[in-house]
C-alpha distance (Angstrom), angle and dihedral (degrees) to the residues before:
residue distance angle dihedral
X1 . . .
X2 3.89 . .
X3 3.67 114.1 .
X4 3.88 121.8 -114.0
X5 3.69 110.6 -80.1
X6 3.84 123.1 -107.6
X7 3.70 132.2 -151.7
X8 3.84 92.0 -82.9
X9 3.80 88.6 59.7
X10 3.85 106.4 23.4
X11 3.83 122.0 -163.6
X12 3.81 112.3 -87.2
X13 3.78 97.1 -147.6
X14 3.66 117.9 80.4
X15 3.80 109.2 -124.1
X16 3.81 100.8 -144.6
X17 3.86 96.5 176.4
X18 3.71 90.9 62.0
X19 3.78 94.1 42.0
X20 3.69 90.9 51.8
X21 3.83 92.6 47.6
X22 3.76 94.8 53.1
X23 3.80 90.1 44.3
X24 3.78 88.8 55.5
X25 3.79 90.6 51.4
X26 3.69 89.5 46.8
X27 3.83 87.7 53.7
X28 3.90 90.6 50.2
X29 3.80 92.4 44.4
X30 3.70 95.3 50.8
X31 3.75 93.5 43.3
X32 3.72 86.6 61.4
X33 3.86 92.3 44.0
X34 3.75 89.8 48.4
X35 3.80 92.1 55.6
X36 3.82 87.0 74.4
X37 3.87 96.8 61.4
X38 3.80 88.6 33.8
X39 3.85 89.7 60.8
X40 3.82 93.4 49.1
X41 3.89 95.3 101.7
X42 3.86 90.5 45.8
X43 3.82 95.6 47.0
X44 3.86 91.2 45.0
X45 3.78 90.5 57.6
X46 3.80 100.5 36.2
X47 3.87 97.0 43.8
X48 3.79 96.7 27.8
X49 3.69 95.3 -123.3
X50 3.78 127.9 177.4
X51 3.87 123.7 -129.6
X52 3.77 88.0 -106.3
X53 3.87 91.4 56.8
X54 3.85 88.4 46.6
X55 3.86 87.0 54.9
X56 3.78 92.6 47.2
X57 3.81 90.2 55.3
X58 3.75 90.4 55.4
X59 3.89 88.8 43.6
X60 3.84 94.2 52.8
X61 3.80 93.0 54.0
X62 3.73 98.8 38.8
X63 3.80 100.9 42.7
X64 3.82 88.2 49.4
X65 3.71 88.5 57.3
X66 3.69 92.2 42.2
X67 3.84 96.9 55.6
X68 3.87 95.2 43.2
X69 3.87 101.8 44.1
X70 3.79 98.7 68.8
X71 3.75 89.5 49.5
X72 3.85 91.8 50.2
X73 3.72 90.7 47.3
X74 3.87 92.6 48.1
X75 3.81 95.0 50.2
X76 3.83 91.3 45.2
X77 3.77 90.2 56.1
X78 3.87 87.3 54.4
X79 3.86 95.6 40.3
X80 3.85 117.2 1.6
X81 3.87 112.6 -144.6
X82 3.78 108.6 -162.9
X83 3.87 96.0 -176.1
X84 3.74 91.2 60.0
X85 3.69 87.8 81.0
X86 3.85 99.2 76.4
X87 3.94 87.9 39.2
X88 3.73 89.4 62.2
X89 3.79 93.9 55.6
X90 3.77 88.6 49.2
X91 3.87 88.0 64.6
X92 3.81 87.9 52.6
X93 3.76 90.7 51.5
X94 3.78 89.7 55.3
X95 3.79 90.3 49.6
X96 3.86 91.6 48.3
X97 3.85 91.1 54.0
X98 3.84 91.8 46.4
X99 3.72 93.7 47.6
X100 3.81 92.8 51.9
X101 3.89 93.3 49.2
X102 3.86 101.5 34.1
X103 3.88 110.6 123.3
X104 3.76 94.9 -178.4
X105 3.73 139.1 49.7
X106 3.86 94.1 -117.6
X107 3.86 91.5 55.9
X108 3.76 91.2 50.8
X109 3.83 87.8 55.8
X110 3.73 91.2 52.4
X111 3.81 89.9 48.0
X112 3.73 93.9 51.8
X113 3.77 91.8 47.0
X114 3.85 89.4 58.9
X115 3.79 87.8 50.8
X116 3.77 89.2 51.2
X117 3.81 90.5 54.4
X118 3.81 90.6 49.8
X119 3.91 89.5 53.4
X120 3.80 90.6 45.5
X121 3.71 92.6 57.7
X122 3.87 95.6 37.5
X123 3.83 103.0 52.4
X124 3.88 105.6 52.6
X125 3.77 96.5 45.5
X126 3.70 94.4 42.3
X127 3.65 89.3 49.1
X128 3.75 89.2 52.5
X129 3.83 88.1 52.0
X130 3.80 88.3 53.2
X131 3.71 88.8 54.0
X132 3.66 95.2 49.6
X133 3.73 94.8 46.5
X134 3.85 93.7 44.7
X135 3.74 100.8 84.4
X136 3.81 107.1 -172.6
X137 3.81 93.9 -25.6
X138 3.76 103.3 79.4
X139 3.75 97.3 149.7
X140 3.74 91.2 53.5
X141 3.75 92.5 43.2
X142 3.82 96.2 51.1
X143 3.92 89.4 47.4
X144 3.83 90.3 53.7
X145 3.67 90.5 51.1
X146 3.78 94.1 46.8
X147 3.65 100.6 40.8
X148 3.86 89.7 66.6
X149 3.81 86.3 58.3
X150 3.84 92.5 50.9
X151 3.81 91.2 49.5
X152 3.76 91.0 48.7
X153 3.83 89.3 50.6
X154 3.90 89.6 50.2
X155 3.83 90.5 55.5
X156 3.90 92.2 63.6
X157 3.78 93.8 76.0
X158 3.75 93.0 46.8
X159 3.82 89.0 53.1
X160 3.85 88.8 51.7
X161 3.88 90.7 51.1
X162 3.78 99.1 41.3
X163 3.86 103.3 28.1
X164 3.74 118.0 10.9
X165 3.89 96.9 48.3
X166 3.87 89.0 57.0
X167 3.82 102.2 31.6
X168 3.69 100.6 25.7
X169 3.90 129.1 -152.8
X170 3.81 95.0 -20.1
X171 3.73 90.1 64.0
X172 3.83 86.9 80.9
X173 3.85 88.3 74.5
X174 3.88 87.9 80.9
X175 3.71 90.0 68.5
X176 3.92 88.4 70.7
X177 3.87 85.0 83.6
X178 3.75 89.3 56.2
X179 3.83 90.2 52.6
X180 3.91 92.2 50.1
X181 3.74 90.9 51.1
X182 3.87 92.6 47.7
X183 3.76 89.7 49.4
X184 3.85 92.7 54.9
X185 3.83 92.0 47.0
X186 3.80 91.8 49.7
X187 3.78 91.8 53.0
X188 3.83 87.7 58.6
X189 3.84 93.5 45.4
X190 3.84 88.5 49.3
X191 3.76 90.3 53.4
X192 3.91 91.0 54.7
X193 3.83 88.4 42.7
X194 3.76 93.7 54.7
X195 3.79 93.1 52.1
X196 3.78 90.5 61.8
X197 3.74 123.3 92.1
X198 3.84 93.4 -106.8
X199 3.82 97.9 156.1
X200 3.75 110.6 134.6
X201 3.83 113.7 -95.9
X202 3.83 115.9 -102.9
X203 3.72 112.6 -116.8
X204 3.64 112.0 -97.9
X205 3.85 119.0 -128.1
X206 3.66 104.1 -128.1
X207 3.79 134.3 155.6
X208 3.81 113.0 -98.7
X209 3.77 109.6 -114.1
X210 3.79 101.6 166.6
X211 3.73 95.9 -102.2
X212 3.77 130.9 79.1
X213 3.84 94.3 -153.3
X214 3.59 130.5 31.8
X215 3.76 109.6 -93.7
X216 3.90 95.8 14.7
X217 3.69 131.0 80.7
X218 3.89 124.2 -144.8
X219 3.77 88.2 -105.4
X220 3.78 93.2 51.6
X221 3.92 90.5 49.5
X222 3.90 89.3 48.3
X223 3.79 92.0 48.7
X224 3.82 90.8 48.8
X225 3.84 90.8 50.0
X226 3.89 89.5 51.3
X227 3.83 91.1 51.6
X228 3.82 92.3 47.7
X229 3.85 89.9 50.2
X230 3.86 90.1 51.2
X231 3.77 90.6 49.0
X232 3.82 89.3 51.1
X233 3.82 86.4 51.1
X234 3.86 91.2 52.0
X235 3.74 95.0 46.9
X236 3.81 99.4 46.5
X237 3.81 98.7 41.9
X238 3.80 84.5 57.0
X239 3.76 92.2 46.5
X240 3.69 92.4 48.9
X241 3.80 91.7 51.6
X242 3.89 88.0 54.9
X243 3.79 99.4 40.7
X244 3.75 95.4 45.3
X245 3.74 104.9 34.3
X246 3.73 112.3 17.4
X247 3.75 92.1 87.4
X248 3.87 89.7 55.4
X249 3.77 88.7 48.1
X250 3.79 90.9 56.1
X251 3.77 93.3 43.2
X252 3.87 95.5 48.8
X253 3.90 100.7 34.2
X254 3.80 100.9 36.5
X255 3.79 102.7 23.9
X256 3.89 91.6 -120.2
X257 3.84 116.7 164.0
X258 3.76 119.8 -114.0
X259 3.83 92.0 -107.4
X260 3.78 93.9 48.7
X261 3.85 91.8 47.6
X262 3.76 89.3 56.5
X263 3.77 90.3 59.8
X264 3.76 90.9 57.6
X265 3.91 90.7 51.4
X266 3.78 88.4 46.4
X267 3.87 89.9 54.9
X268 3.89 88.6 50.3
X269 3.75 92.1 50.6
X270 3.84 96.0 44.3
X271 3.84 87.3 51.2
X272 3.80 87.6 51.5
X273 3.77 91.0 52.4
X274 3.80 91.9 51.3
X275 3.83 90.8 47.8
X276 3.89 91.0 50.1
X277 3.87 91.9 52.5
X278 3.79 94.4 46.4
X279 3.75 97.2 43.3
X280 3.83 96.4 65.2
X281 3.88 97.2 55.4
X282 3.81 89.5 40.9
X283 3.83 89.0 54.1
X284 3.79 91.5 47.8
X285 3.79 88.7 55.9
X286 3.88 105.5 32.7
X287 3.81 101.1 26.3
X288 3.83 137.9 -87.9
X289 3.80 95.4 -107.1
X290 3.91 94.8 48.2
X291 3.85 91.2 52.4
X292 3.85 95.8 45.4
X293 3.82 89.9 50.6
X294 3.87 92.9 45.3
X295 3.80 93.2 45.2
X296 3.77 101.1 53.4
X297 3.73 103.9 30.4
X298 3.80 90.5 38.5
X299 3.94 89.9 61.2
X300 3.81 91.4 65.6
X301 3.86 100.3 84.5
X302 3.75 91.6 53.8
X303 3.76 98.7 40.7
X304 3.89 93.2 49.2
X305 3.79 93.9 50.5
X306 3.86 94.9 43.0
X307 3.92 99.4 82.0
X308 3.86 90.2 51.9
X309 3.80 101.2 47.3
X310 3.81 128.1 95.8
X311 3.77 119.3 -104.2
X312 3.79 95.3 -86.2
X313 3.90 96.9 46.5
X314 3.80 88.2 42.2
X315 3.85 88.9 63.0
X316 3.77 92.3 44.7
X317 3.78 92.7 50.7
X318 3.73 92.4 45.8
X319 3.77 91.2 54.5
X320 3.89 91.3 49.0
X321 3.75 92.9 48.1
X322 3.82 90.9 49.9
X323 3.73 94.3 49.1
X324 3.81 97.9 47.9
X325 3.90 96.8 38.9
X326 3.83 96.6 49.1
X327 3.85 93.4 56.6
X328 3.78 88.4 78.0
X329 3.77 110.1 60.0
X330 3.80 100.5 69.1
X331 3.73 90.1 46.3
X332 3.77 91.2 50.8
X333 3.78 89.8 57.0
X334 3.76 93.9 46.4
X335 3.86 93.0 47.0
X336 3.88 90.1 50.6
X337 3.81 93.3 46.0
X338 3.88 87.1 54.4
X339 3.81 91.3 48.7
X340 3.76 91.8 55.7
X341 3.88 106.2 27.8
X342 3.72 114.2 -169.1
X343 3.83 94.3 36.4
X344 3.75 100.0 80.4
X345 3.74 95.3 137.1
X346 3.86 93.9 48.0
X347 3.77 93.5 48.5
X348 3.81 93.6 46.6
X349 3.78 91.8 47.2
X350 3.83 91.4 45.9
X351 3.78 95.9 50.4
X352 3.77 99.1 37.7
X353 3.89 86.4 45.1
X354 3.86 89.9 50.5
X355 3.67 89.9 48.9
X356 3.81 93.7 54.5
X357 3.81 93.7 40.0
X358 3.68 96.4 49.0
X359 3.77 89.2 44.5
X360 3.79 92.2 52.2
X361 3.90 95.1 43.7
X362 3.81 88.9 44.2
X363 3.85 91.2 52.4
X364 3.80 90.9 48.9
X365 3.77 96.1 45.1
X366 3.71 92.0 45.9
X367 3.84 92.6 47.2
X368 3.90 88.5 53.5
X369 3.87 89.9 50.1
X370 3.84 92.0 45.7
X371 3.81 90.3 54.8
X372 3.73 90.6 52.4
X373 3.80 97.3 41.9
X374 3.85 124.0 6.2
X375 3.86 140.7 -75.1
X376 3.82 88.5 -108.2
X377 3.83 89.5 59.0
X378 3.74 90.4 52.2
X379 3.85 93.4 53.3
X380 3.96 88.0 51.6
X381 3.83 90.3 46.1
X382 3.77 98.9 54.0
X383 3.82 94.3 39.4
X384 3.84 91.9 81.9
X385 3.83 95.9 53.3
X386 3.81 97.7 89.6
X387 3.79 88.8 61.6
X388 3.76 85.0 76.8
X389 3.75 89.1 68.0
X390 3.82 87.1 86.4
X391 3.74 86.2 86.8
X392 3.82 90.2 75.0
X393 3.89 88.6 81.1
X394 3.84 85.1 72.2
X395 3.78 91.5 63.0
X396 3.93 116.1 106.5
X397 3.82 112.2 -100.1
X398 3.70 118.7 -98.8
X399 3.73 96.3 -108.1
X400 3.82 90.3 60.1
X401 3.82 91.9 47.9
X402 3.82 92.8 50.1
X403 3.92 95.1 41.9
């Protein structure tokens, strides 16, 4: 009998049941995470918060996740720990209960920090599971994993429109059921994970040639990683502008109600989920670099027109921007994993951590600017960020990365 495969010789069959399982947990996890930003209009009114304080809530959760995720990924590469998967969701459960019951701003900050820790544990190890279960279809596997998170994020505005507006902050307590279901699924995923040969690869004794991959030098790989990090910055500052402040923009500039504004945000996030799912298979067919370039730079026409459109076209442009922009992130992760093979956990932790950290910093900075100027100015400011996606043309071509 052949031994289970390790990272140096990954399984060739795509294990769809595991991919769907972690995608469902990603959906449940990000539904709980999205309850934070979904509550922003409710918390602003009930606790009399400023836009700066709203931004600090996002910062507390996202920077916590940002700092911890690369560490989790790094140590998982050295010594994978399958049963850390359900433990991560336990932290999120604690945060959900705290968020539902918190009477003060300070307690809300502690609750979202717990949720940030949960995400920090969940994302790197679950991304590693997706890598192990992918077989030869890494783009598709990463998209299946990430589309669950996008759908979960999209459910936040619906919860606000249907639940939080009528029940208020305490409505978050219903998400404890989502956490319990996620913990059960993660135990089963962890059992499959533990049966794989996940021991770290022994270092190969090779002659130093000045390059870590055929066709690419260390300097070229480092430069490519820097570009990818910058593209993640571009994408997630824009995303944080939309997810944190677009509803306020609709309320203030168009006179939309809180409930109706959430449906616009829901449409943006559903489009983002669709873009995430389609991006992976397209990259497997047309190339990682091509889809990364198209995704970020191609968002610019929609994002730039959005702040100047009427209400109907604002919704249409928002959906188009979400669809095009979100096809990039899963491909950026796969591209980076292929640049640095054997460091799946570190890369996953780094890029998911960057996404959370940049999103949090972006929310806090944009909140401060919004207090000093206006929400309308914020929408116009972030609209030009996707233009920086032009830098993707400087990335190495796929054939060199896969050489």
